[in-house]
Wavefront OBJ file of the C-alpha trace (Angstrom):
o trace
v 86.331 151.524 52.303
v 87.306 152.039 48.641
v 89.075 148.241 48.683
v 85.963 146.586 49.993
v 83.714 147.782 47.625
v 86.278 146.859 45.121
v 86.430 143.358 46.112
v 82.582 142.678 46.657
v 82.575 143.999 42.916
v 85.202 141.571 41.839
v 83.650 138.694 43.801
v 80.247 139.748 42.269
v 81.713 139.852 38.482
v 82.920 136.436 39.274
v 79.996 134.890 39.843
v 78.046 136.779 37.034
v 80.672 135.697 34.659
v 80.757 131.886 35.874
v 76.805 131.387 35.989
v 76.626 133.119 32.761
v 79.214 130.611 31.398
v 77.531 127.632 32.943
v 73.921 128.693 31.422
v 75.213 129.164 28.080
v 77.466 125.906 27.854
v 74.032 123.975 29.169
v 72.154 125.623 27.091
v 74.147 125.264 23.900
v 74.612 121.188 24.458
v 71.193 120.710 25.425
v 70.110 122.187 21.988
v 72.880 119.417 20.630
v 71.057 116.901 22.554
v 67.565 117.860 21.608
v 68.888 117.724 17.994
v 69.704 114.810 18.405
v 66.679 113.140 19.655
v 64.369 114.948 17.330
v 65.817 113.830 14.242
v 65.741 109.998 15.613
v 68.943 109.703 15.047
v 70.933 106.392 15.598
v 73.771 105.844 18.019
v 75.546 107.633 21.166
v 73.488 110.148 22.453
v 75.785 113.262 23.158
v 76.470 114.083 26.971
v 75.229 117.142 28.544
v 78.614 119.083 29.400
v 78.628 122.207 31.568
v 82.050 124.139 31.730
v 83.916 124.040 35.132
v 84.971 126.548 37.394
v 88.676 126.904 35.809
v 87.359 126.909 31.765
v 87.159 130.780 32.039
v 90.427 132.260 33.357
v 88.843 135.232 34.415
v 86.490 133.652 37.044
v 89.261 132.442 38.895
v 91.442 135.764 38.896
v 88.423 137.846 39.520
v 87.727 135.892 42.417
v 91.237 135.792 44.237
v 91.710 139.489 43.184
v 88.368 140.368 45.473
v 89.531 138.392 48.180
v 92.568 139.970 48.308
v 90.857 143.345 48.266
v 88.649 142.407 50.765
v 91.501 141.082 53.136
v 93.384 144.074 52.384
v 90.427 146.741 53.081
v 89.631 145.119 56.291
v 93.275 145.115 57.668
v 93.423 148.674 56.883
v 90.242 149.503 59.124
v 92.352 147.076 62.112
v 94.990 149.213 61.888
v 93.419 152.518 61.779
v 91.652 151.517 65.053
l 1 2 3 4 5 6 7 8 9 10 11 12 13 14 15 16 17 18 19 20 21 22 23 24 25 26 27 28 29 30 31 32 33 34 35 36 37 38 39 40 41 42 43 44 45 46 47 48 49 50 51 52 53 54 55 56 57 58 59 60 61 62 63 64 65 66 67 68 69 70 71 72 73 74 75 76 77 78 79 80 81
């Protein structure tokens, strides 16, 4: 039972970290773009860049650990029956 809960927590944390990182990345590049437009600067407008899935090392590691814990937790249940 503890392995399934740990797996769910790892997967939830991976999703939470990924969402926070994407949001802050979008917000920071949008602020740069808004300043560019409000200052009426000439030249190329910077593109909004959002971090990908593998930009933060913890997100894929937590996701993989969560899946491993879930598989191990469910395999222990099947073995005990």
